[in-house]
N, C-alpha and C positions, 0 to 999 in steps of 0.2 A: 504494500500500500504506500503510495507516494503522498505523504502528508506534507503540505506546504504551509509553513508558518508565515502568515502575512504580516502580522504585527504583534509584538510583545509589549504589553503595557509597562511603562517605566516605573509606575508606583505600586504595582501589585503583580501577581502571577497571571492575571487575566491575559488571554491571548486570542487572536483571531487567526483562523487558518482555513484550509480546505483539503479535501481528498476526493479522488475520483473513483467511482464505481462504473461498471458497464451499464448501469441504469441511471447515471447522472452524477453530477458533481455535488458534493455535500459541503456547504460552507458552515464553519463553526464560529462561535458557539451555536449549538443546534438542539432544539427540543424535538423529540420523536413521538408522535401520537401512537398510542397503544392499540394495536389491532390483534388482540390475543388469538382469536379463532379465524383469522383471515378476513376480519372486518373491524373497522373502527366503529364502535357502537353509535347508531343513530345518524350516521352520515354515509352517503354513497362515495364510491371511489372518485367519481367526477367532481363532486363537491370538495372532497379531500384534496384533490390535485389542483383544481382551478380556482376555488374560493379560499380554502384554508392554506393552499400553497405549500403542502408538505412534501419535501424532496425525499423523505425517508420515513417509514413507519416500522413499528415493531410487531412481530408475530411470536407465538410461543410454541416451542417444540413439544412440550408435554401435552398441551391441549390439542394441537393439530395431529399428533401421533394417535391420540385416542379417538379423535373425531375431526375430519372424516376418515383418517387413516392414511398410511403412506401409499397404499396401492392406488387409491383414488387420486392423490396429488401427483404421483408419478405418471399415471395414465393421462392426466390433464396436461402434463408437460411442465410441472413445477408450480409453486404457489403463485408466482407472478401471473401465469396464464390462467390458473384456476380462479383467481379473484379479479382478473382483468386489471392489473396494476403494473404500469411500466416504469414507475420510479423505484427507488431502492427499498430493500427490506433487511432488517436485522432480526435475527431470531435468538431469543433467550434459550438456554439449554434445557430449561425445565427444572433446574436445581432449586429455584426459589419456590416453585409450586410443590415440589416434593418436600421441601422444608416445611411448608404450611400443612402438609398431611402427616403431622407428627404421630398420629395414632394409626396411620395406615402404611407406614414405611419402616424399613430396617436397613441401616447403612452398614455396608461391609467394605473391606479393602478393595474389592474388585468392582464395586458399584452399589446400586441402590435397588432393593426389592420393594415394590410398593403395590398398593391396591388402587384401582381406578376409583375416583370419586363419583363416577357415573354409575357403575354397575358392580363394583367390588371385585372385578376380575384382576388377576395377579399379573404383574409385569416386572421387567428388570431393565434398568438403564445402567450401562457401563460407559466409560469414556468413548470406547470404540463404537458402541451402538449409537450413541448420541451423534457422533460425527456422521455416521451412515444416514441417520434420520435427517440431519440438517443438509447433507448432500442431496437427499431426495426432495426436501422442501425447496432447495435451490436459493436460499437467502444469500444476499450479497455479503452480509457480515454474520458469521457464526460465532456463538459463544461456547466456551468450554463447559463441561460438566464440573460443577463445584459443589461444596457443601456450604450453605448459608447458616451461620451460627445464630442462635437467638440472643436477645438481650433481656436481662443480664445473662452472661455466660461465664461459668467458672473458668479460671485460667487453665487448669489442667485439661479440660475439655477443649478449650480454644487451641491449645498447643497441638493436640491430636488432630483436630479438625483442619487446622491450617496445613499440617503436614500431609493430610489426606488430599486436600485440594492441590497441593504442589505435586504429589505423586500422580494424581489424575491428570494434571496439566501435561505431564510428560507423555502419558498415553494418548491424550487428546491430540497433541502435536504430532506424534508418530502416525496416528491414524489419519490425520489430515494430510500429512506429507505423502502418505502411501496410497492416497485415493485421489480421484479427480472429479471435477464438476460434471454434472449430468446433462446440463442444458446449454452448454456453449458459452456461458458467461463466467467471469472470474468470481471466486468466493474468497473471503478473507476470514481469518480466525483471530479472535481476541481472547487473551487470558483474563482471569478474574482474581484480583487481589482480595484475600480474606485476612482474618486476624482479629476479629471482634474489635474491642476498643483498647487493645494492647499494642503499644507502639513497636515493641521489639518483634512482635509477631507480624505486624503490618510490614515492617522493614524486611523481615525474612521472606515473607510471601512475595513481595514486590521483586526482590533480588532473584528469587528462584525463577520467577516468570520471565524476567528480563533476559536471563541466560538462554531461554528457549526461543527468544527473538520472535514473539508474536507480532501480528500486523498492527495491533492496538491493545490497549489495556483498560480493563474496567475495574472500578472500585466497588466491591460488593459487600454485603453484610452490614450495611448501614440503613438508616431510616427504618429500623425494626424495633423502635421503642426507646432508643437512647436519647438523651437531651440533645437539642439542636447544636448547642455549643460543642458537645463532644463529637458530634458528626463533623462539624467544621474543622475541629482539631485533627481528626483522623484524615480528612481529605487533604488538608494543608500539609500534614506530615508525609502522607503516602506519595503525593505528587513529586516530592523531592527525589524519590528513587525511581521514577518512571522517565523514560526517554523523552526528550523534548521534540523529537522528530516522529512521534507516533501519537495518534488520537487517544484521549483519556475520557472515559465514559463512567459517570456516576449513576449506578443502577437504581431505578425505582424512586428517584427524587425529582420533584416533590412540589412543594408550595412555591409560588413565584419568588418569595424572599429567599428560600433555600437555594434556588437556582442561581440567583444573583450572587449570593455569598460564595457558592461553589465556583462560579465563574471567576470571581476575584482570586480564588485559591488555585486556579489553573485547570479547571475541568472544561472539556469541549462538548460533551454530549450528555443528554438527559432523556429519561422517559418516566412517565408516571400516569396512572389511571385517574389521577385527581381531577384534571380539567373535564374529562368526559363523565366521570362518575358524579362529580358535583353538579355538572350541568343537568343531568337527568334527575337530580334532586332539587333543582331550582336555585342552586347557589352559583352565582356568577361573579367572575373576577373582572374588575374594572379599574381604570386608572385612578379612581377615587376610593377604591377599597372593595370589599366583598358585599354583594347585594343578594338578599334573599327575596326573590322576585314575587313570592306568594304574599308578601306583606301587604296589608290593607292600604298602606300609605301610597301604593302605586296604582290604586284603582282608577284614579282620574289623572294620572301622570302621563301626558302625551308627548314626553320628550324621549330622545333616544336613550338606550341603555348606557352607552358610553360615547360621549361626543368626540373623544380622541381616537376611537376605534374605526377602522375602515372596512369592517366585515359586512357581509350581506345583511345580517341581523340588525346591526346598528344603523345602517343606512336606510332601512326600509320599514322598521317596525318600532313601536313605542313600548315603554315599560308597561303601560296599561294593557296593551294587547298581549304581551308576553305573560303577564299575570293572569289574564283571562284564559289563555291556552292551558296553563298549568292547573288552574282551578277547575277547568272543564275537562281536564285529563285528555287533552288532545295531543296526538303524537307529534304534530308539528312543533309544539313547544319544546319537546326533547331535541328535535333537530336544530331549531334556531338557537337554543341555549348551547348546544354542543359546538355548533359553528362558531359562536362567539368565543367560548372559552378556549377552544383550540387556536383560533386566530389570535386571541390575546397572548397565549403562550408563545406562538410563533413570532408575533410582533416583539415580544419581550426579548427573546434571544436575538432576533434580527437587529433590534435597536442596540442591544449590548455589544454586538459585533461592530456596529457603526461607531459607537462611542469609543471602543477600544482603538479602532483605526484612527479616529479623530484625536485621540489622546486625552479624553476627559471622562473616561469610564467611571472612575471613583466618584468624581463630582456628581455625575448624573445618578449613579447608584444611590448615593446618600440622600439625594433629593426625593427619589421615587420610592425607596424601600419603606419609608415610614407610612406611605399611603397604602401600600399593598396589604397591610394587615388590619386596616380600619374596617370595623363593622358598620357599614353605612346605615343599616337599619337602627342601630342603637343611637347613632347621631340624630336620626330623624325623630326618635322618641324624645330626645333631649330638647 
């Protein structure tokens, strides 16, 4: 992967860059909408590409493996063709989903035995099997199989888990190097740094992975319950051990303020279900703070949701109409809310990139970040 560092901020670790896939150029910092099962919930691929302007989305190996299954995806010609998406795709290895199935899985040195959350059927993921699955999916960026530790996590367990992730990384890399893409486009492989909230383990994990020379590196095992400041500390520390000429991806993060703090600390890529999940529950991110659009205060509010947003929702509909759609349980409300929240996240990382290049990222970040956490509804009541 040819990662080009466009600009390095002089006053922080924030950086603007880009890398090329066979399905398009990805400029960083970059937020990736989550399309777990081959779809970003509540929006079509056309809207995702033309309105939300997402150059890359995320799919999930675990879910796609279970449904529709690899035979269907391979017969379709890969996930891009199956879902009619010609921009880039990153696939998580399924490690986090298996982590969340704590009562349904058993971790061993050679992989993970688990039961499907759909029907209880038994399955096994090893590093080699996961690489084969991701080759069949055909994602542009593949993630290694890792173990995501919980928080809090006992030190002794974290030591064993971190070593297991390092051991699996070797097997992942060997399987990747000994296999080829199935659909004629390049695939890249990212390693995942683990180590819970222990600096010495984060350092060891990062150094173990860097020796294997992955195409990029992810920071995993955060945003699992630890305090935000601890997450920022681990991100800042870990990035010091990762190559400057490879993309850095903070997995599963997060809120807008989390993303800006992580950009300041040197992260390039993000994903999270928050913008889509919150949208479906009528919680909307705006330049003035968080809006709960069901609030009665919007009943007669015929102004746009966010005057600073350029999305289809904000240009064409009012808060009163959005409130009506949610209260009437109309499906259009879910779509319009999702369009806005995703556009807001994409705009946020796009603007961060612009400010890094202009040389005033920190000044801009300090001005905007205080607004992002405001509960607009509470201010209305005051």
